[in-house]
C-alpha atoms as an extended CHARMM CRD file, in Angstrom:
* protein
*
       117  EXT
         1         1  MET       CA            -11.1210000000       -3.0210000000       14.7040000000  PROA      1               0.0000000000
         2         2  GLY       CA             -8.6330000000       -0.3270000000       13.8450000000  PROA      2               0.0000000000
         3         3  THR       CA             -8.2510000000        2.4780000000       11.3630000000  PROA      3               0.0000000000
         4         4  VAL       CA             -7.3050000000        0.2680000000        8.4100000000  PROA      4               0.0000000000
         5         5  ASP       CA             -9.8130000000       -2.4620000000        9.2280000000  PROA      5               0.0000000000
         6         6  ASP       CA            -12.6160000000        0.0900000000        9.6100000000  PROA      6               0.0000000000
         7         7  TYR       CA            -11.7160000000        1.6640000000        6.2630000000  PROA      7               0.0000000000
         8         8  VAL       CA            -11.6160000000       -1.6740000000        4.4380000000  PROA      8               0.0000000000
         9         9  ALA       CA            -14.8990000000       -2.8130000000        6.0390000000  PROA      9               0.0000000000
        10        10  GLY       CA            -16.6180000000        0.2330000000        4.5490000000  PROA      10              0.0000000000
        11        11  LEU       CA            -15.5010000000       -0.4260000000        0.9690000000  PROA      11              0.0000000000
        12        12  PRO       CA            -17.7650000000       -1.9570000000       -1.6610000000  PROA      12              0.0000000000
        13        13  SER       CA            -17.1230000000       -5.4080000000       -3.1170000000  PROA      13              0.0000000000
        14        14  PRO       CA            -14.9500000000       -6.5060000000       -4.7920000000  PROA      14              0.0000000000
        15        15  VAL       CA            -12.4840000000       -3.6520000000       -4.2360000000  PROA      15              0.0000000000
        16        16  GLY       CA            -12.7210000000       -4.0620000000       -0.4600000000  PROA      16              0.0000000000
        17        17  GLU       CA            -11.5530000000       -7.6530000000       -0.7150000000  PROA      17              0.0000000000
        18        18  LEU       CA             -8.6940000000       -6.6940000000       -3.0340000000  PROA      18              0.0000000000
        19        19  ILE       CA             -7.4590000000       -4.0600000000       -0.5980000000  PROA      19              0.0000000000
        20        20  ARG       CA             -7.9760000000       -6.3420000000        2.4140000000  PROA      20              0.0000000000
        21        21  ASP       CA             -5.8730000000       -9.0290000000        0.7130000000  PROA      21              0.0000000000
        22        22  ALA       CA             -3.1070000000       -6.5310000000       -0.0510000000  PROA      22              0.0000000000
        23        23  TYR       CA             -3.0300000000       -5.3570000000        3.5690000000  PROA      23              0.0000000000
        24        24  ALA       CA             -2.8340000000       -9.0180000000        4.6610000000  PROA      24              0.0000000000
        25        25  ILE       CA              0.4030000000       -9.3550000000        2.6810000000  PROA      25              0.0000000000
        26        26  VAL       CA              1.8180000000       -6.2940000000        4.4410000000  PROA      26              0.0000000000
        27        27  ARG       CA              0.7500000000       -7.5840000000        7.8600000000  PROA      27              0.0000000000
        28        28  ASP       CA              2.4790000000      -10.9040000000        7.1630000000  PROA      28              0.0000000000
        29        29  MET       CA              5.6580000000       -9.0340000000        6.2570000000  PROA      29              0.0000000000
        30        30  VAL       CA              5.4860000000       -6.5350000000        9.1250000000  PROA      30              0.0000000000
        31        31  PRO       CA              3.4560000000       -8.0910000000       11.9370000000  PROA      31              0.0000000000
        32        32  GLU       CA              4.5710000000       -5.3710000000       14.3540000000  PROA      32              0.0000000000
        33        33  ALA       CA              3.0520000000       -2.6170000000       12.1740000000  PROA      33              0.0000000000
        34        34  VAL       CA              0.2350000000       -0.6580000000       13.7930000000  PROA      34              0.0000000000
        35        35  GLU       CA             -2.8740000000        0.8320000000       12.2590000000  PROA      35              0.0000000000
        36        36  THR       CA             -2.9110000000        4.6040000000       12.2070000000  PROA      36              0.0000000000
        37        37  LEU       CA             -3.7460000000        7.6750000000       10.1440000000  PROA      37              0.0000000000
        38        38  LYS       CA             -0.9470000000        9.2420000000        8.1340000000  PROA      38              0.0000000000
        39        39  TYR       CA             -1.7010000000       12.3460000000        6.0810000000  PROA      39              0.0000000000
        40        40  GLY       CA             -5.3820000000       11.5960000000        6.6060000000  PROA      40              0.0000000000
        41        41  MET       CA             -5.1200000000        8.0970000000        5.1400000000  PROA      41              0.0000000000
        42        42  PRO       CA             -5.5590000000        4.8120000000        6.9830000000  PROA      42              0.0000000000
        43        43  ALA       CA             -2.1230000000        3.2510000000        7.1000000000  PROA      43              0.0000000000
        44        44  LEU       CA              0.1620000000        0.6900000000        8.6160000000  PROA      44              0.0000000000
        45        45  ALA       CA              3.1060000000        2.2620000000       10.4280000000  PROA      45              0.0000000000
        46        46  LEU       CA              6.3090000000        1.0920000000       12.0210000000  PROA      46              0.0000000000
        47        47  ASP       CA              8.0570000000        3.1190000000       14.7190000000  PROA      47              0.0000000000
        48        48  GLY       CA              5.7340000000        6.0210000000       13.9350000000  PROA      48              0.0000000000
        49        49  LYS       CA              6.6260000000        6.0670000000       10.2260000000  PROA      49              0.0000000000
        50        50  GLY       CA              4.0860000000        5.2200000000        7.5540000000  PROA      50              0.0000000000
        51        51  VAL       CA              4.8940000000        1.9880000000        5.7560000000  PROA      51              0.0000000000
        52        52  ILE       CA              1.9530000000        1.9230000000        3.3650000000  PROA      52              0.0000000000
        53        53  SER       CA             -1.5780000000        3.0700000000        2.7300000000  PROA      53              0.0000000000
        54        54  ILE       CA             -3.7680000000        1.3400000000        0.1690000000  PROA      54              0.0000000000
        55        55  MET       CA             -6.8640000000        3.2740000000       -0.8810000000  PROA      55              0.0000000000
        56        56  HSD       CA             -9.7760000000        3.0310000000       -3.2740000000  PROA      56              0.0000000000
        57        57  THR       CA            -10.2570000000        5.9370000000       -5.6850000000  PROA      57              0.0000000000
        58        58  LYS       CA            -12.7640000000        6.4110000000       -8.4890000000  PROA      58              0.0000000000
        59        59  LYS       CA            -10.3210000000        5.2490000000      -11.1600000000  PROA      59              0.0000000000
        60        60  HSD       CA             -7.8100000000        2.9690000000       -9.4230000000  PROA      60              0.0000000000
        61        61  ILE       CA             -6.4340000000        1.5120000000       -6.2200000000  PROA      61              0.0000000000
        62        62  GLY       CA             -3.7400000000        3.8430000000       -4.9300000000  PROA      62              0.0000000000
        63        63  VAL       CA             -0.7440000000        2.5190000000       -3.0330000000  PROA      63              0.0000000000
        64        64  TYR       CA              1.0860000000        5.1450000000       -0.9920000000  PROA      64              0.0000000000
        65        65  PRO       CA              4.4740000000        4.1720000000        0.4870000000  PROA      65              0.0000000000
        66        66  TYR       CA              4.9760000000        7.6230000000        2.0730000000  PROA      66              0.0000000000
        67        67  SER       CA              8.0920000000        8.2250000000        0.0360000000  PROA      67              0.0000000000
        68        68  ALA       CA              8.6930000000        9.6180000000       -3.4380000000  PROA      68              0.0000000000
        69        69  ASP       CA             12.0700000000        7.8440000000       -3.3720000000  PROA      69              0.0000000000
        70        70  VAL       CA             10.3780000000        4.4740000000       -2.8410000000  PROA      70              0.0000000000
        71        71  VAL       CA              8.0080000000        5.1050000000       -5.7600000000  PROA      71              0.0000000000
        72        72  ALA       CA             10.9300000000        6.0720000000       -8.0000000000  PROA      72              0.0000000000
        73        73  ARG       CA             13.0240000000        3.0790000000       -6.9130000000  PROA      73              0.0000000000
        74        74  VAL       CA             10.3680000000        0.4150000000       -7.4300000000  PROA      74              0.0000000000
        75        75  LEU       CA              9.4450000000        1.8680000000      -10.8090000000  PROA      75              0.0000000000
        76        76  ALA       CA             13.1120000000        1.9770000000      -11.8600000000  PROA      76              0.0000000000
        77        77  ASP       CA             13.5760000000       -1.6570000000      -10.8190000000  PROA      77              0.0000000000
        78        78  GLY       CA             10.9720000000       -2.5880000000      -13.4200000000  PROA      78              0.0000000000
        79        79  ALA       CA              9.7490000000       -5.5880000000      -11.4350000000  PROA      79              0.0000000000
        80        80  LEU       CA              6.3970000000       -4.0720000000      -10.5300000000  PROA      80              0.0000000000
        81        81  PRO       CA              3.6000000000       -5.9720000000      -12.2650000000  PROA      81              0.0000000000
        82        82  GLY       CA              0.1400000000       -4.5130000000      -12.5100000000  PROA      82              0.0000000000
        83        83  VAL       CA              1.0050000000       -0.8130000000      -12.2340000000  PROA      83              0.0000000000
        84        84  ILE       CA             -1.2570000000        1.2330000000      -14.5050000000  PROA      84              0.0000000000
        85        85  GLY       CA              0.0210000000        4.6670000000      -13.4500000000  PROA      85              0.0000000000
        86        86  SER       CA              1.8190000000        6.6420000000      -10.7970000000  PROA      86              0.0000000000
        87        87  THR       CA              2.4470000000       10.0380000000       -9.2840000000  PROA      87              0.0000000000
        88        88  LYS       CA              5.4140000000       11.2790000000       -7.3040000000  PROA      88              0.0000000000
        89        89  GLY       CA              4.0570000000        9.6430000000       -4.1460000000  PROA      89              0.0000000000
        90        90  SER       CA              1.7410000000        6.8520000000       -5.3160000000  PROA      90              0.0000000000
        91        91  LEU       CA              1.3890000000        3.8110000000       -7.5100000000  PROA      91              0.0000000000
        92        92  HSD       CA             -1.9010000000        2.9970000000       -9.2220000000  PROA      92              0.0000000000
        93        93  PHE       CA             -3.4250000000       -0.4310000000       -9.8110000000  PROA      93              0.0000000000
        94        94  ALA       CA             -6.6150000000       -1.5090000000      -11.5970000000  PROA      94              0.0000000000
        95        95  LEU       CA             -9.8330000000       -1.5460000000       -9.6070000000  PROA      95              0.0000000000
        96        96  ASP       CA            -10.9140000000       -4.9250000000      -10.9340000000  PROA      96              0.0000000000
        97        97  ALA       CA             -7.8020000000       -7.0790000000      -10.4870000000  PROA      97              0.0000000000
        98        98  PRO       CA             -5.9720000000       -8.3410000000       -7.4160000000  PROA      98              0.0000000000
        99        99  LEU       CA             -2.9600000000       -6.2890000000       -6.4620000000  PROA      99              0.0000000000
       100       100  PRO       CA              0.0130000000       -8.4500000000       -7.4380000000  PROA      100             0.0000000000
       101       101  PRO       CA              1.6080000000       -9.8410000000       -4.2620000000  PROA      101             0.0000000000
       102       102  GLN       CA              5.0660000000       -9.4030000000       -5.8190000000  PROA      102             0.0000000000
       103       103  ALA       CA              4.3800000000       -5.6890000000       -6.3030000000  PROA      103             0.0000000000
       104       104  ILE       CA              3.1210000000       -5.1980000000       -2.7380000000  PROA      104             0.0000000000
       105       105  ARG       CA              6.1350000000       -7.0650000000       -1.3410000000  PROA      105             0.0000000000
       106       106  SER       CA              8.5660000000       -5.0290000000       -3.4410000000  PROA      106             0.0000000000
       107       107  ILE       CA              7.0170000000       -1.7380000000       -2.3200000000  PROA      107             0.0000000000
       108       108  VAL       CA              7.0300000000       -2.7450000000        1.3540000000  PROA      108             0.0000000000
       109       109  GLN       CA             10.5850000000       -4.1570000000        1.2630000000  PROA      109             0.0000000000
       110       110  THR       CA             11.8460000000       -0.9510000000       -0.3270000000  PROA      110             0.0000000000
       111       111  ARG       CA             10.0120000000        1.2170000000        2.2210000000  PROA      111             0.0000000000
       112       112  LEU       CA             11.2580000000       -0.8670000000        5.1640000000  PROA      112             0.0000000000
       113       113  ALA       CA             14.8430000000       -0.5610000000        3.9220000000  PROA      113             0.0000000000
       114       114  GLU       CA             14.3620000000        3.2130000000        3.7620000000  PROA      114             0.0000000000
       115       115  ILE       CA             12.8990000000        3.3590000000        7.2810000000  PROA      115             0.0000000000
       116       116  GLU       CA             15.8270000000        1.3320000000        8.6440000000  PROA      116             0.0000000000
       117       117  ARG       CA             18.3730000000        3.8270000000        7.2830000000  PROA      117             0.0000000000
């Protein structure tokens, strides 16, 4: 097990399964990503740069793409279903609903494009 897998294994049901499923989408998109800690959060990284962290909080599931520009871009695109809130560096999803695969893919695609620049 790695950093992300250990984190997810310690989460209560059903939120643990929701986050595990979201990470599975990311792993399918970026199979070469490695588990690590970025800013104290379990994350998947590519070439040493954080791609995404998905974390359970008291009020929501937080998705952290390690870039305020990515958050702004995906929100501006308007094709981000399921978002219930955001901050400069995170997107928030409901605790009791699956994270929409389309949203996870959009966030990861936007972050990967940024990393490639």
